[in-house]
N, C-alpha and C positions, 0 to 999 in steps of 0.2 A: 700489740705494742712491742716495740723492739727496745731492749736495754743494751746500750752500746758502750764499750770501753776499748782499750787497745788490743790486748791479747785474748780477751774473752776467757780469762783464767782467774780473775779476782773480783774486781769491782762489779762488773755486769753480772757475774755469777751470783754474788752476794745479794745485790739488789733484786735480781730476778727471783731468787729463792724467797726473799722477803715479800715481794709482791704476790707470788704464788701462795704463800702461807696466809696472806691477808685476804685471800679469796676474792680478788678483784674480778669484776665481770668483764674482763678482756683477756684475750690470749696473750701470754707473755713468752717472748722469744729473746734469747740473748745472743749477742754477736760481738765481733771485734773488728777493728780497722786494719790490724796487721797480725794475722793469726796463723799459727801452725795448726792446721785442721785436725779435728778428732782427738785432741789431747784431753786427758782428764783435768779436773781442777787441781790446783796445787794442794799439798798437804797443809800449808799455812792458811789457805782459803778455807779448807774444810775445818781446821781448828778454830779459825775466827768465827765461822758460822756457829759452831758448837758453843763457843764462849758467850755468844749472845742468845743462846737457847734455840737455835735453828737446826733443823735436821738437814744436813747437806744433801742436795738433790743428786740424782744421777746426771752427769754432765759430760759432754764432749764439746770442745771448742769449735766455733763456726765463724767463718769469714763473712762479713757483711756483703751481701750481694743484692742485686735488684730483686731477685726472687724472695729474699728474706724481707725486704722492705715492702713488697707488694701487699697492699691491703692494710698496712699498719696505720692506725689512726694517729699514732704518736711514737716518736723516737726519743727515748730518754738517754741523753748522752751524759757521760761522767765528767767531761771536761770540754773546754772551748775547742781544743784540737779536734775532737770528735765531731762537733757541730761543723767546723770548717771542712772536715773530710767529707761529710755528707753533702754539704753545699757544692764542693768541688766535683766529687765523683757521682753523686746521685742528686742533681739539682731539683728533680721532681719531688723530692722528699724534704726540701729545705723549709717549706711552709709548715711542717709538722715535726721539726727537730729543735730541741733546746736542751740545756743541761737540767739534770734532776734538781740541782740547787735552785735554779731560777723557777722551774715549774712548781716546786714545793711551796713557793710563795705567790706565784702569779697565775697559775692555771685557774680560770674562772670556774666557779661552781654554778650550776644552774640546771634547768630542766632540759636544755638542748642536748642532743647526743654529743659524746666526747669529740668525735671528728669535726663537728661543726664549731664547737667551742675552741678547738685547737686552731683551725684554719682562720677563725675570726681574730686571732691574736696577732697575725702578721709576723710570725716568727722569723721568716726569711729576712726581715728588716731589723731584727734585734741583734746588736753587736755581741758576738760570742764572748769577747773579752770581759764584758760586764755581767755575764751570767753566773759566774762562780763555778769552781771545780771541786771535785772530790779527788783528793790526793791519791796518786797511785802508790800502793804499798810494795809493788814489785821490787825485789832486791833489798827490802827492808827486813826488820826484825819481826818476830811473832807479835810484839806489841804494836808495831805499825799496822799489821793486818787487823788486829783487834780494834785499834783506834778507827780504822776505816770502816769496819763492820758496825761499830757503835754510831759513827756518823751516818751511815746508810740507814740504820734503824730509825734514827731521828728523821731523816729526810723522807723515808718511805711512810712513816707514820703521819707526817704532815701532808704528803701527796695523796694517800689513799682516799681520804674523804673528798678530795677534789676530782677524783676519777669517776665517782658515782654519777 
């Protein structure tokens, strides 16, 4: 699973850490659409994770590439712009990319493997503008980062049972 935001410095890092802590049975990789590679997470991201009781992971930013997407059953985007980016730059992954907001409510639960349930959803035909976004805290206050982390705690807690 790829968790995707813009700079791979805040939202995707937080959601990825939360998914890892939830011990989901999938490999979690984070990436961004416009990244300065190999940068550590921001101090505010680290503090926001700590504020919601999460141990900040070791992290270096990564640009989304074909290699990152290869084999991923699901791409969890933080916003419509990220879904559109995948559709434009990596059209082969469009059928398994949607926002975390949308997936937290719509990913089917069932006995089928995750990749089969995802493909059956026809995500390439779901309008990104209707999927819901996680607001980017970049450039905001410490409280903005903490608000983002709390939102992601809620979304991840709703998503995790659907990933099984």
